[in-house]
PDB file with one MODEL, atoms N, CA, C and O in Angstrom:
MODEL        1
ATOM      1  N   MET A   1     -25.955  98.381-105.508  1.00  0.00           N
ATOM      2  CA  MET A   1     -24.579  98.687-105.163  1.00  0.00           C
ATOM      3  C   MET A   1     -23.876  97.483-104.551  1.00  0.00           C
ATOM      4  O   MET A   1     -22.740  97.165-104.903  1.00  0.00           O
ATOM      5  N   ALA A   2     -24.569  96.819-103.629  1.00  0.00           N
ATOM      6  CA  ALA A   2     -23.964  95.670-102.968  1.00  0.00           C
ATOM      7  C   ALA A   2     -23.756  94.514-103.939  1.00  0.00           C
ATOM      8  O   ALA A   2     -22.754  93.803-103.860  1.00  0.00           O
ATOM      9  N   SER A   3     -24.714  94.326-104.865  1.00  0.00           N
ATOM     10  CA  SER A   3     -24.570  93.233-105.826  1.00  0.00           C
ATOM     11  C   SER A   3     -23.395  93.481-106.770  1.00  0.00           C
ATOM     12  O   SER A   3     -22.732  92.536-107.199  1.00  0.00           O
ATOM     13  N   GLU A   4     -23.137  94.742-107.091  1.00  0.00           N
ATOM     14  CA  GLU A   4     -21.988  95.066-107.935  1.00  0.00           C
ATOM     15  C   GLU A   4     -20.677  94.765-107.210  1.00  0.00           C
ATOM     16  O   GLU A   4     -19.720  94.296-107.826  1.00  0.00           O
ATOM     17  N   LEU A   5     -20.630  95.034-105.904  1.00  0.00           N
ATOM     18  CA  LEU A   5     -19.437  94.729-105.125  1.00  0.00           C
ATOM     19  C   LEU A   5     -19.213  93.222-105.015  1.00  0.00           C
ATOM     20  O   LEU A   5     -18.077  92.750-105.057  1.00  0.00           O
ATOM     21  N   ILE A   6     -20.304  92.474-104.874  1.00  0.00           N
ATOM     22  CA  ILE A   6     -20.184  91.015-104.811  1.00  0.00           C
ATOM     23  C   ILE A   6     -19.674  90.472-106.141  1.00  0.00           C
ATOM     24  O   ILE A   6     -18.794  89.612-106.166  1.00  0.00           O
ATOM     25  N   LYS A   7     -20.224  90.973-107.247  1.00  0.00           N
ATOM     26  CA  LYS A   7     -19.763  90.545-108.569  1.00  0.00           C
ATOM     27  C   LYS A   7     -18.291  90.888-108.768  1.00  0.00           C
ATOM     28  O   LYS A   7     -17.534  90.084-109.312  1.00  0.00           O
ATOM     29  N   LEU A   8     -17.890  92.055-108.339  1.00  0.00           N
ATOM     30  CA  LEU A   8     -16.500  92.486-108.461  1.00  0.00           C
ATOM     31  C   LEU A   8     -15.588  91.605-107.608  1.00  0.00           C
ATOM     32  O   LEU A   8     -14.490  91.253-108.040  1.00  0.00           O
ATOM     33  N   GLY A   9     -16.028  91.249-106.411  1.00  0.00           N
ATOM     34  CA  GLY A   9     -15.233  90.379-105.548  1.00  0.00           C
ATOM     35  C   GLY A   9     -15.072  88.987-106.124  1.00  0.00           C
ATOM     36  O   GLY A   9     -13.977  88.425-106.106  1.00  0.00           O
ATOM     37  N   ILE A  10     -16.165  88.426-106.638  1.00  0.00           N
ATOM     38  CA  ILE A  10     -16.084  87.093-107.246  1.00  0.00           C
ATOM     39  C   ILE A  10     -15.190  87.120-108.473  1.00  0.00           C
ATOM     40  O   ILE A  10     -14.389  86.206-108.673  1.00  0.00           O
ATOM     41  N   ALA A  11     -15.313  88.145-109.291  1.00  0.00           N
ATOM     42  CA  ALA A  11     -14.462  88.254-110.482  1.00  0.00           C
ATOM     43  C   ALA A  11     -12.996  88.376-110.097  1.00  0.00           C
ATOM     44  O   ALA A  11     -12.132  87.788-110.748  1.00  0.00           O
ATOM     45  N   GLY A  12     -12.714  89.121-109.066  1.00  0.00           N
ATOM     46  CA  GLY A  12     -11.330  89.296-108.630  1.00  0.00           C
ATOM     47  C   GLY A  12     -10.723  88.049-108.024  1.00  0.00           C
ATOM     48  O   GLY A  12      -9.537  87.775-108.203  1.00  0.00           O
ATOM     49  N   ILE A  13     -11.537  87.292-107.305  1.00  0.00           N
ATOM     50  CA  ILE A  13     -11.026  86.095-106.624  1.00  0.00           C
ATOM     51  C   ILE A  13     -10.921  84.907-107.576  1.00  0.00           C
ATOM     52  O   ILE A  13      -9.912  84.202-107.567  1.00  0.00           O
ATOM     53  N   LEU A  14     -11.929  84.678-108.382  1.00  0.00           N
ATOM     54  CA  LEU A  14     -11.977  83.459-109.186  1.00  0.00           C
ATOM     55  C   LEU A  14     -11.600  83.656-110.651  1.00  0.00           C
ATOM     56  O   LEU A  14     -10.906  82.814-111.221  1.00  0.00           O
ATOM     57  N   ILE A  15     -12.034  84.735-111.263  1.00  0.00           N
ATOM     58  CA  ILE A  15     -11.892  84.876-112.713  1.00  0.00           C
ATOM     59  C   ILE A  15     -10.598  85.579-113.092  1.00  0.00           C
ATOM     60  O   ILE A  15      -9.887  85.110-113.981  1.00  0.00           O
ATOM     61  N   GLN A  16     -10.279  86.668-112.454  1.00  0.00           N
ATOM     62  CA  GLN A  16      -9.119  87.462-112.835  1.00  0.00           C
ATOM     63  C   GLN A  16      -7.932  87.256-111.906  1.00  0.00           C
ATOM     64  O   GLN A  16      -7.081  88.137-111.785  1.00  0.00           O
ATOM     65  N   ASN A  17      -7.866  86.126-111.263  1.00  0.00           N
ATOM     66  CA  ASN A  17      -6.800  85.833-110.324  1.00  0.00           C
ATOM     67  C   ASN A  17      -5.654  85.140-111.065  1.00  0.00           C
ATOM     68  O   ASN A  17      -5.743  83.954-111.382  1.00  0.00           O
ATOM     69  N   VAL A  18      -4.593  85.876-111.337  1.00  0.00           N
ATOM     70  CA  VAL A  18      -3.474  85.370-112.125  1.00  0.00           C
ATOM     71  C   VAL A  18      -2.771  84.228-111.399  1.00  0.00           C
ATOM     72  O   VAL A  18      -2.396  83.237-112.027  1.00  0.00           O
ATOM     73  N   ILE A  19      -2.589  84.350-110.111  1.00  0.00           N
ATOM     74  CA  ILE A  19      -1.891  83.310-109.347  1.00  0.00           C
ATOM     75  C   ILE A  19      -2.685  82.009-109.358  1.00  0.00           C
ATOM     76  O   ILE A  19      -2.102  80.937-109.517  1.00  0.00           O
ATOM     77  N   LEU A  20      -4.000  82.081-109.193  1.00  0.00           N
ATOM     78  CA  LEU A  20      -4.832  80.880-109.216  1.00  0.00           C
ATOM     79  C   LEU A  20      -4.779  80.216-110.583  1.00  0.00           C
ATOM     80  O   LEU A  20      -4.648  78.994-110.663  1.00  0.00           O
ATOM     81  N   THR A  21      -4.878  80.979-111.650  1.00  0.00           N
ATOM     82  CA  THR A  21      -4.844  80.377-112.982  1.00  0.00           C
ATOM     83  C   THR A  21      -3.479  79.772-113.286  1.00  0.00           C
ATOM     84  O   THR A  21      -3.402  78.725-113.929  1.00  0.00           O
ATOM     85  N   GLN A  22      -2.415  80.403-112.839  1.00  0.00           N
ATOM     86  CA  GLN A  22      -1.089  79.823-113.054  1.00  0.00           C
ATOM     87  C   GLN A  22      -0.925  78.537-112.264  1.00  0.00           C
ATOM     88  O   GLN A  22      -0.345  77.572-112.761  1.00  0.00           O
ATOM     89  N   PHE A  23      -1.428  78.515-111.039  1.00  0.00           N
ATOM     90  CA  PHE A  23      -1.333  77.317-110.212  1.00  0.00           C
ATOM     91  C   PHE A  23      -2.124  76.167-110.823  1.00  0.00           C
ATOM     92  O   PHE A  23      -1.639  75.037-110.871  1.00  0.00           O
ATOM     93  N   LEU A  24      -3.336  76.446-111.290  1.00  0.00           N
ATOM     94  CA  LEU A  24      -4.154  75.400-111.893  1.00  0.00           C
ATOM     95  C   LEU A  24      -3.539  74.899-113.193  1.00  0.00           C
ATOM     96  O   LEU A  24      -3.681  73.724-113.531  1.00  0.00           O
ATOM     97  N   GLY A  25      -2.862  75.771-113.922  1.00  0.00           N
ATOM     98  CA  GLY A  25      -2.226  75.373-115.167  1.00  0.00           C
ATOM     99  C   GLY A  25      -0.987  74.526-114.942  1.00  0.00           C
ATOM    100  O   GLY A  25      -0.689  73.653-115.757  1.00  0.00           O
ATOM    101  N   ILE A  26      -0.259  74.757-113.863  1.00  0.00           N
ATOM    102  CA  ILE A  26       0.997  74.033-113.636  1.00  0.00           C
ATOM    103  C   ILE A  26       0.793  72.782-112.792  1.00  0.00           C
ATOM    104  O   ILE A  26       1.693  71.945-112.719  1.00  0.00           O
ATOM    105  N   CYS A  27      -0.349  72.632-112.160  1.00  0.00           N
ATOM    106  CA  CYS A  27      -0.595  71.492-111.279  1.00  0.00           C
ATOM    107  C   CYS A  27      -0.436  70.145-111.994  1.00  0.00           C
ATOM    108  O   CYS A  27       0.286  69.292-111.479  1.00  0.00           O
ATOM    109  N   PRO A  28      -1.061  69.907-113.138  1.00  0.00           N
ATOM    110  CA  PRO A  28      -0.858  68.611-113.802  1.00  0.00           C
ATOM    111  C   PRO A  28       0.592  68.402-114.236  1.00  0.00           C
ATOM    112  O   PRO A  28       1.090  67.277-114.208  1.00  0.00           O
ATOM    113  N   PHE A  29       1.264  69.470-114.633  1.00  0.00           N
ATOM    114  CA  PHE A  29       2.658  69.356-115.059  1.00  0.00           C
ATOM    115  C   PHE A  29       3.540  68.930-113.899  1.00  0.00           C
ATOM    116  O   PHE A  29       4.422  68.088-114.066  1.00  0.00           O
ATOM    117  N   MET A  30       3.311  69.500-112.731  1.00  0.00           N
ATOM    118  CA  MET A  30       4.128  69.169-111.570  1.00  0.00           C
ATOM    119  C   MET A  30       3.915  67.719-111.143  1.00  0.00           C
ATOM    120  O   MET A  30       4.865  67.053-110.733  1.00  0.00           O
ATOM    121  N   GLY A  31       2.697  67.228-111.232  1.00  0.00           N
ATOM    122  CA  GLY A  31       2.402  65.885-110.779  1.00  0.00           C
ATOM    123  C   GLY A  31       2.822  64.799-111.747  1.00  0.00           C
ATOM    124  O   GLY A  31       3.012  63.656-111.332  1.00  0.00           O
ATOM    125  N   MET A  32       2.973  65.115-113.019  1.00  0.00           N
ATOM    126  CA  MET A  32       3.218  64.084-114.015  1.00  0.00           C
ATOM    127  C   MET A  32       4.552  64.241-114.733  1.00  0.00           C
ATOM    128  O   MET A  32       4.776  63.563-115.736  1.00  0.00           O
ATOM    129  N   SER A  33       5.434  65.093-114.271  1.00  0.00           N
ATOM    130  CA  SER A  33       6.640  65.402-115.028  1.00  0.00           C
ATOM    131  C   SER A  33       7.804  64.446-114.781  1.00  0.00           C
ATOM    132  O   SER A  33       8.858  64.617-115.394  1.00  0.00           O
ATOM    133  N   LYS A  34       7.657  63.450-113.911  1.00  0.00           N
ATOM    134  CA  LYS A  34       8.778  62.572-113.599  1.00  0.00           C
ATOM    135  C   LYS A  34       9.017  61.535-114.692  1.00  0.00           C
ATOM    136  O   LYS A  34      10.166  61.180-114.956  1.00  0.00           O
ATOM    137  N   LYS A  35       7.963  61.044-115.328  1.00  0.00           N
ATOM    138  CA  LYS A  35       8.105  60.035-116.369  1.00  0.00           C
ATOM    139  C   LYS A  35       7.519  60.572-117.672  1.00  0.00           C
ATOM    140  O   LYS A  35       6.444  61.171-117.677  1.00  0.00           O
ATOM    141  N   SER A  36       8.231  60.352-118.771  1.00  0.00           N
ATOM    142  CA  SER A  36       7.734  60.859-120.049  1.00  0.00           C
ATOM    143  C   SER A  36       6.474  60.129-120.479  1.00  0.00           C
ATOM    144  O   SER A  36       5.605  60.736-121.105  1.00  0.00           O
ATOM    145  N   GLN A  37       6.346  58.855-120.166  1.00  0.00           N
ATOM    146  CA  GLN A  37       5.145  58.105-120.520  1.00  0.00           C
ATOM    147  C   GLN A  37       3.923  58.687-119.812  1.00  0.00           C
ATOM    148  O   GLN A  37       2.854  58.803-120.410  1.00  0.00           O
ATOM    149  N   SER A  38       4.077  59.046-118.560  1.00  0.00           N
ATOM    150  CA  SER A  38       2.977  59.652-117.806  1.00  0.00           C
ATOM    151  C   SER A  38       2.633  61.029-118.364  1.00  0.00           C
ATOM    152  O   SER A  38       1.462  61.400-118.440  1.00  0.00           O
ATOM    153  N   ALA A  39       3.655  61.779-118.752  1.00  0.00           N
ATOM    154  CA  ALA A  39       3.424  63.115-119.297  1.00  0.00           C
ATOM    155  C   ALA A  39       2.683  63.034-120.632  1.00  0.00           C
ATOM    156  O   ALA A  39       1.809  63.856-120.907  1.00  0.00           O
ATOM    157  N   ILE A  40       3.026  62.058-121.455  1.00  0.00           N
ATOM    158  CA  ILE A  40       2.325  61.890-122.732  1.00  0.00           C
ATOM    159  C   ILE A  40       0.867  61.503-122.480  1.00  0.00           C
ATOM    160  O   ILE A  40      -0.040  62.023-123.129  1.00  0.00           O
ATOM    161  N   GLY A  41       0.650  60.596-121.544  1.00  0.00           N
ATOM    162  CA  GLY A  41      -0.716  60.205-121.202  1.00  0.00           C
ATOM    163  C   GLY A  41      -1.529  61.366-120.678  1.00  0.00           C
ATOM    164  O   GLY A  41      -2.693  61.529-121.041  1.00  0.00           O
ATOM    165  N   MET A  42      -0.923  62.175-119.823  1.00  0.00           N
ATOM    166  CA  MET A  42      -1.619  63.340-119.284  1.00  0.00           C
ATOM    167  C   MET A  42      -1.918  64.347-120.394  1.00  0.00           C
ATOM    168  O   MET A  42      -2.999  64.935-120.427  1.00  0.00           O
ATOM    169  N   GLY A  43      -0.966  64.542-121.295  1.00  0.00           N
ATOM    170  CA  GLY A  43      -1.190  65.458-122.413  1.00  0.00           C
ATOM    171  C   GLY A  43      -2.334  65.005-123.298  1.00  0.00           C
ATOM    172  O   GLY A  43      -3.165  65.818-123.704  1.00  0.00           O
ATOM    173  N   LEU A  44      -2.388  63.710-123.603  1.00  0.00           N
ATOM    174  CA  LEU A  44      -3.478  63.179-124.424  1.00  0.00           C
ATOM    175  C   LEU A  44      -4.817  63.289-123.696  1.00  0.00           C
ATOM    176  O   LEU A  44      -5.843  63.566-124.317  1.00  0.00           O
ATOM    177  N   ALA A  45      -4.805  63.074-122.388  1.00  0.00           N
ATOM    178  CA  ALA A  45      -6.041  63.203-121.611  1.00  0.00           C
ATOM    179  C   ALA A  45      -6.539  64.646-121.622  1.00  0.00           C
ATOM    180  O   ALA A  45      -7.741  64.886-121.731  1.00  0.00           O
ATOM    181  N   VAL A  46      -5.632  65.596-121.512  1.00  0.00           N
ATOM    182  CA  VAL A  46      -6.025  67.009-121.536  1.00  0.00           C
ATOM    183  C   VAL A  46      -6.597  67.375-122.904  1.00  0.00           C
ATOM    184  O   VAL A  46      -7.609  68.070-122.993  1.00  0.00           O
ATOM    185  N   ILE A  47      -5.946  66.904-123.968  1.00  0.00           N
ATOM    186  CA  ILE A  47      -6.448  67.184-125.322  1.00  0.00           C
ATOM    187  C   ILE A  47      -7.842  66.588-125.500  1.00  0.00           C
ATOM    188  O   ILE A  47      -8.729  67.244-126.046  1.00  0.00           O
ATOM    189  N   PHE A  48      -8.045  65.356-125.046  1.00  0.00           N
ATOM    190  CA  PHE A  48      -9.347  64.711-125.160  1.00  0.00           C
ATOM    191  C   PHE A  48     -10.429  65.481-124.397  1.00  0.00           C
ATOM    192  O   PHE A  48     -11.511  65.729-124.930  1.00  0.00           O
ATOM    193  N   VAL A  49     -10.139  65.850-123.171  1.00  0.00           N
ATOM    194  CA  VAL A  49     -11.127  66.565-122.353  1.00  0.00           C
ATOM    195  C   VAL A  49     -11.431  67.936-122.944  1.00  0.00           C
ATOM    196  O   VAL A  49     -12.590  68.348-122.971  1.00  0.00           O
ATOM    197  N   MET A  50     -10.415  68.647-123.417  1.00  0.00           N
ATOM    198  CA  MET A  50     -10.646  69.965-124.008  1.00  0.00           C
ATOM    199  C   MET A  50     -11.486  69.871-125.281  1.00  0.00           C
ATOM    200  O   MET A  50     -12.384  70.685-125.496  1.00  0.00           O
ATOM    201  N   ALA A  51     -11.195  68.878-126.124  1.00  0.00           N
ATOM    202  CA  ALA A  51     -11.962  68.710-127.362  1.00  0.00           C
ATOM    203  C   ALA A  51     -13.412  68.344-127.057  1.00  0.00           C
ATOM    204  O   ALA A  51     -14.336  68.890-127.660  1.00  0.00           O
ATOM    205  N   LEU A  52     -13.605  67.423-126.122  1.00  0.00           N
ATOM    206  CA  LEU A  52     -14.958  67.008-125.771  1.00  0.00           C
ATOM    207  C   LEU A  52     -15.751  68.148-125.135  1.00  0.00           C
ATOM    208  O   LEU A  52     -16.906  68.372-125.497  1.00  0.00           O
ATOM    209  N   SER A  53     -15.155  68.859-124.209  1.00  0.00           N
ATOM    210  CA  SER A  53     -15.879  69.942-123.538  1.00  0.00           C
ATOM    211  C   SER A  53     -16.156  71.102-124.491  1.00  0.00           C
ATOM    212  O   SER A  53     -17.210  71.732-124.403  1.00  0.00           O
ATOM    213  N   SER A  54     -15.238  71.390-125.388  1.00  0.00           N
ATOM    214  CA  SER A  54     -15.476  72.457-126.365  1.00  0.00           C
ATOM    215  C   SER A  54     -16.617  72.083-127.306  1.00  0.00           C
ATOM    216  O   SER A  54     -17.463  72.919-127.626  1.00  0.00           O
ATOM    217  N   THR A  55     -16.639  70.837-127.746  1.00  0.00           N
ATOM    218  CA  THR A  55     -17.711  70.382-128.635  1.00  0.00           C
ATOM    219  C   THR A  55     -19.061  70.434-127.938  1.00  0.00           C
ATOM    220  O   THR A  55     -20.037  70.921-128.509  1.00  0.00           O
ATOM    221  N   LEU A  56     -19.124  69.937-126.708  1.00  0.00           N
ATOM    222  CA  LEU A  56     -20.388  69.964-125.976  1.00  0.00           C
ATOM    223  C   LEU A  56     -20.849  71.385-125.683  1.00  0.00           C
ATOM    224  O   LEU A  56     -22.041  71.679-125.777  1.00  0.00           O
ATOM    225  N   THR A  57     -19.934  72.256-125.335  1.00  0.00           N
ATOM    226  CA  THR A  57     -20.288  73.646-125.069  1.00  0.00           C
ATOM    227  C   THR A  57     -20.824  74.321-126.318  1.00  0.00           C
ATOM    228  O   THR A  57     -21.805  75.061-126.254  1.00  0.00           O
ATOM    229  N   PHE A  58     -20.182  74.070-127.458  1.00  0.00           N
ATOM    230  CA  PHE A  58     -20.643  74.634-128.721  1.00  0.00           C
ATOM    231  C   PHE A  58     -22.053  74.150-129.053  1.00  0.00           C
ATOM    232  O   PHE A  58     -22.912  74.943-129.437  1.00  0.00           O
ATOM    233  N   LEU A  59     -22.286  72.844-128.904  1.00  0.00           N
ATOM    234  CA  LEU A  59     -23.603  72.297-129.221  1.00  0.00           C
ATOM    235  C   LEU A  59     -24.680  72.835-128.291  1.00  0.00           C
ATOM    236  O   LEU A  59     -25.771  73.179-128.744  1.00  0.00           O
ATOM    237  N   ILE A  60     -24.389  72.911-126.998  1.00  0.00           N
ATOM    238  CA  ILE A  60     -25.365  73.447-126.045  1.00  0.00           C
ATOM    239  C   ILE A  60     -25.675  74.900-126.374  1.00  0.00           C
ATOM    240  O   ILE A  60     -26.833  75.314-126.334  1.00  0.00           O
ATOM    241  N   ASN A  61     -24.654  75.670-126.695  1.00  0.00           N
ATOM    242  CA  ASN A  61     -24.861  77.077-127.005  1.00  0.00           C
ATOM    243  C   ASN A  61     -25.698  77.249-128.266  1.00  0.00           C
ATOM    244  O   ASN A  61     -26.686  77.984-128.257  1.00  0.00           O
ATOM    245  N   ASP A  62     -25.311  76.575-129.356  1.00  0.00           N
ATOM    246  CA  ASP A  62     -25.977  76.794-130.635  1.00  0.00           C
ATOM    247  C   ASP A  62     -27.335  76.102-130.760  1.00  0.00           C
ATOM    248  O   ASP A  62     -28.216  76.601-131.459  1.00  0.00           O
ATOM    249  N   LEU A  63     -27.514  74.974-130.100  1.00  0.00           N
ATOM    250  CA  LEU A  63     -28.765  74.231-130.255  1.00  0.00           C
ATOM    251  C   LEU A  63     -29.789  74.520-129.173  1.00  0.00           C
ATOM    252  O   LEU A  63     -30.985  74.322-129.391  1.00  0.00           O
ATOM    253  N   ILE A  64     -29.348  74.985-128.008  1.00  0.00           N
ATOM    254  CA  ILE A  64     -30.291  75.214-126.911  1.00  0.00           C
ATOM    255  C   ILE A  64     -30.382  76.681-126.515  1.00  0.00           C
ATOM    256  O   ILE A  64     -31.472  77.253-126.478  1.00  0.00           O
ATOM    257  N   LEU A  65     -29.245  77.285-126.220  1.00  0.00           N
ATOM    258  CA  LEU A  65     -29.271  78.639-125.658  1.00  0.00           C
ATOM    259  C   LEU A  65     -29.646  79.706-126.685  1.00  0.00           C
ATOM    260  O   LEU A  65     -30.489  80.559-126.406  1.00  0.00           O
ATOM    261  N   VAL A  66     -29.039  79.670-127.855  1.00  0.00           N
ATOM    262  CA  VAL A  66     -29.313  80.696-128.864  1.00  0.00           C
ATOM    263  C   VAL A  66     -30.757  80.630-129.358  1.00  0.00           C
ATOM    264  O   VAL A  66     -31.407  81.673-129.432  1.00  0.00           O
ATOM    265  N   PRO A  67     -31.294  79.444-129.701  1.00  0.00           N
ATOM    266  CA  PRO A  67     -32.684  79.419-130.142  1.00  0.00           C
ATOM    267  C   PRO A  67     -33.680  79.884-129.078  1.00  0.00           C
ATOM    268  O   PRO A  67     -34.744  80.403-129.415  1.00  0.00           O
ATOM    269  N   GLN A  68     -33.351  79.706-127.818  1.00  0.00           N
ATOM    270  CA  GLN A  68     -34.232  80.137-126.737  1.00  0.00           C
ATOM    271  C   GLN A  68     -33.992  81.583-126.316  1.00  0.00           C
ATOM    272  O   GLN A  68     -34.660  82.094-125.417  1.00  0.00           O
ATOM    273  N   ASN A  69     -33.030  82.243-126.972  1.00  0.00           N
ATOM    274  CA  ASN A  69     -32.646  83.629-126.642  1.00  0.00           C
ATOM    275  C   ASN A  69     -32.198  83.773-125.195  1.00  0.00           C
ATOM    276  O   ASN A  69     -32.554  84.735-124.515  1.00  0.00           O
ATOM    277  N   LEU A  70     -31.413  82.804-124.732  1.00  0.00           N
ATOM    278  CA  LEU A  70     -30.933  82.840-123.354  1.00  0.00           C
ATOM    279  C   LEU A  70     -29.529  83.353-123.308  1.00  0.00           C
ATOM    280  O   LEU A  70     -28.945  83.458-122.230  1.00  0.00           O
TER     281      LEU A  70
ENDMDL
END
């Protein structure tokens, strides 16, 4: 019972927190919106990081986790 409450609390605070996700999404925009050159650089950096992390996550999942039944 207690572990279910802890899981529910963590999910509510970190995972399903709309205000936190909106804040994290707008933070780079607020910091880089003064110059268009900076905004383009930030946009390219975000695209690069998202592509790299998605590729690595896919490879880890398909090559390590799935074959080990984890």
